[in-house]
C-alpha positions as CSV (number, residue, x, y, z in Angstrom):
1,M,74.9,32.4,156.9
2,K,72.8,32.5,153.7
3,K,70.3,35.4,155.5
4,I,73.5,37.4,156.3
5,L,74.6,37.5,152.9
6,L,71.1,38.3,150.8
7,P,71.0,41.8,152.4
8,F,74.5,42.5,151.7
9,Y,74.8,41.7,147.9
10,S,71.1,43.8,148.0
11,C,72.7,46.7,148.6
12,L,75.9,46.1,146.6
13,L,73.0,45.8,143.5
14,F,71.1,49.0,144.8
15,L,74.8,50.6,144.9
16,S,75.8,49.5,141.3
17,I,72.4,50.9,139.5
18,A,72.7,54.5,141.3
19,C,76.5,54.7,140.1
20,N,75.6,54.0,136.2
21,T,72.6,56.4,136.0
22,S,73.4,59.5,134.7
23,T,71.6,62.7,135.6
24,P,71.1,65.4,132.4
25,S,72.4,68.2,132.7
26,E,70.3,71.0,134.0
27,N,71.8,73.8,131.6
28,P,71.0,73.0,128.1
29,A,73.7,75.1,126.8
30,E,76.6,73.2,128.2
31,N,75.7,70.3,125.6
32,E,75.3,72.9,122.5
33,P,78.8,73.8,120.8
34,A,80.4,76.9,121.3
35,E,79.3,80.0,119.1
36,T,82.3,82.0,117.2
37,D,81.9,85.5,117.2
38,S,82.6,86.2,113.2
39,T,82.9,90.2,113.9
40,P,86.4,91.5,112.7
41,T,88.8,92.8,115.3
42,E,89.8,96.1,115.2
43,A,93.0,95.2,113.9
44,E,91.8,93.2,111.2
45,A,89.6,96.3,110.2
46,S,92.5,98.6,109.9
47,S,94.4,96.3,108.1
48,A,91.4,95.9,104.6
49,P,93.6,98.1,101.7
50,D,92.3,101.9,100.8
51,Y,92.0,101.0,97.3
52,E,91.4,98.0,94.8
53,I,93.8,97.4,91.4
54,E,92.0,95.5,88.6
55,V,93.5,94.6,85.4
56,V,91.5,96.4,82.7
57,D,93.0,94.8,80.2
58,P,95.5,92.0,79.7
59,A,96.5,91.6,76.6
60,P,99.5,94.0,76.2
61,K,102.6,93.1,77.7
62,S,102.6,95.9,80.0
63,P,98.9,94.7,81.1
64,R,96.6,98.0,81.5
65,K,95.5,98.3,85.3
66,E,93.1,100.5,87.4
67,M,94.5,101.6,90.7
68,R,90.4,103.0,92.5
69,T,90.5,104.7,95.9
70,K,88.3,106.9,97.8
71,L,90.7,109.8,99.3
72,A,90.1,113.6,100.1
73,G,86.5,113.4,100.3
74,G,86.3,112.0,96.6
75,S,86.7,109.2,93.8
76,I,90.0,108.8,92.4
77,T,91.1,106.5,89.1
78,I,94.4,106.0,88.0
79,N,94.8,103.7,85.2
80,Y,98.1,102.7,83.6
81,G,100.0,100.3,81.8
82,S,102.2,98.0,84.2
83,P,105.7,97.5,82.6
84,K,108.0,94.7,84.4
85,V,111.6,95.5,84.8
86,K,112.5,92.2,83.4
87,G,116.5,92.8,84.7
88,R,116.8,96.1,82.8
89,I,118.0,99.4,84.1
90,I,115.3,101.5,84.6
91,W,116.2,104.4,85.7
92,G,118.8,106.1,83.6
93,G,118.6,104.0,81.3
94,L,115.2,102.6,79.8
95,E,113.5,105.8,81.4
96,E,116.3,108.7,80.9
97,Y,116.4,111.2,83.3
98,G,115.4,114.4,82.5
99,V,113.0,113.4,80.0
100,V,109.1,113.7,80.1
101,W,108.0,109.9,81.0
102,R,103.9,108.5,80.6
103,A,104.5,107.1,84.3
104,G,103.4,104.0,83.0
105,A,103.6,102.0,79.5
106,N,101.8,102.8,75.9
107,E,99.0,105.0,76.7
108,A,99.9,107.7,79.3
109,T,98.7,107.6,83.0
110,R,95.5,108.7,83.2
111,F,94.5,110.1,86.7
112,E,90.5,111.2,87.2
113,T,89.3,112.9,90.4
114,T,85.8,113.8,91.5
115,A,86.9,116.1,93.9
116,D,89.4,119.5,93.9
117,L,92.6,117.9,95.4
118,T,95.8,119.3,96.9
119,I,98.7,117.5,95.7
120,Q,102.1,118.3,97.0
121,G,100.8,121.3,98.2
122,G,99.3,122.5,94.6
123,S,95.7,122.4,93.4
124,L,94.4,120.1,91.2
125,P,90.8,120.7,90.3
126,A,88.4,117.8,89.7
127,G,88.5,116.3,86.3
128,K,90.7,114.4,84.2
129,Y,93.9,114.4,83.4
130,S,97.6,112.8,81.4
131,F,99.9,111.9,84.2
132,F,103.4,112.3,83.2
133,L,106.6,112.3,85.7
134,I,110.4,113.8,84.7
135,P,112.8,111.3,86.3
136,K,115.8,113.4,87.7
137,E,119.1,111.5,88.9
138,Q,120.1,114.3,91.5
139,G,117.0,115.9,93.5
140,P,113.1,116.0,93.3
141,W,111.4,114.3,90.5
142,I,108.6,116.4,88.6
143,A,104.7,115.2,88.3
144,I,102.5,116.7,85.8
145,F,99.0,116.8,85.9
146,N,98.1,117.9,81.9
147,A,94.6,118.5,80.6
148,V,94.9,116.5,77.5
149,Y,93.5,113.6,78.9
150,E,93.7,110.3,76.2
151,Q,97.0,110.6,74.4
152,W,99.8,108.2,73.6
153,G,103.1,108.2,75.8
154,A,104.7,111.2,75.6
155,Y,105.1,111.6,72.4
156,E,102.8,114.8,71.4
157,Y,103.2,116.0,75.1
158,D,102.4,120.4,75.5
159,E,103.7,121.6,78.6
160,S,101.5,124.7,78.1
161,K,98.3,122.5,78.4
162,D,99.7,121.6,81.8
163,V,97.3,122.1,84.9
164,L,100.1,121.3,88.1
165,R,103.4,120.7,88.7
166,V,105.1,119.8,91.4
167,E,108.4,118.4,92.8
168,V,108.1,115.1,94.8
169,N,111.0,112.9,96.2
170,P,112.3,109.5,95.3
171,V,113.1,107.1,97.7
172,M,115.5,104.4,96.8
173,K,114.3,101.2,98.2
174,E,116.5,97.7,98.5
175,E,113.7,95.7,97.3
176,N,113.2,95.4,93.9
177,Q,109.5,96.2,92.7
178,E,108.8,93.8,89.0
179,S,105.5,95.6,88.0
180,L,104.7,99.1,88.5
181,D,102.0,100.0,90.7
182,Y,99.9,102.3,91.8
183,V,99.1,102.1,95.9
184,V,97.5,104.1,98.6
185,E,99.3,104.4,102.3
186,G,99.0,106.8,104.9
187,G,96.5,109.1,102.9
188,A,99.0,109.6,100.0
189,I,99.5,107.9,96.7
190,V,102.6,105.9,96.0
191,M,104.0,104.6,92.9
192,R,106.3,101.9,93.1
193,W,108.8,100.6,90.1
194,A,112.3,99.1,90.5
195,K,113.8,100.5,93.5
196,V,112.1,103.9,93.3
197,E,109.3,104.7,95.9
198,L,107.6,107.6,94.5
199,T,104.9,109.4,97.0
200,L,102.4,111.7,96.4
201,D,100.7,113.6,99.4
202,V,97.3,114.1,98.9
203,Q,94.7,116.5,100.8
């Protein structure tokens, strides 16, 4: 009986050793962590903004900001004071209809371009300008590019120094834009404040 069991136990021992022995993978890559592709997708790349806004002077109650962009073959910089709504009536209240407005706060908004532009169908040579708006209760507003580059508000505004005047239709929005800002969307410059959005076509 012992002679019969001995080969049987030897066979079990051999099978146990064979089952517990692991064979290394023939493909080393299977044991390495997977690599992640960090290249942005087309959707991610297209979502990058076409402009940047920097607070250049945070001290005033209406901080001074600069919006910089590359548009229509040149570089454009808009330097402006950024007032807040603070629960006030802006259009027809704080900013009167039919009156030249600095398009920001404190110093007049400054507009600089390194290339000749066509804005709302009008020609604007490369250069530095003060930018003003005339809000209207009805109909299009007036956008003004004035040759006097640095001036405080619109107190010394001189219409004879205007380089370009164009009409632009305001769009009333449901959402309230608390701080005034200039942005770029679809190749156009957009001003937003309170519930008004103003889009200047630039080519």
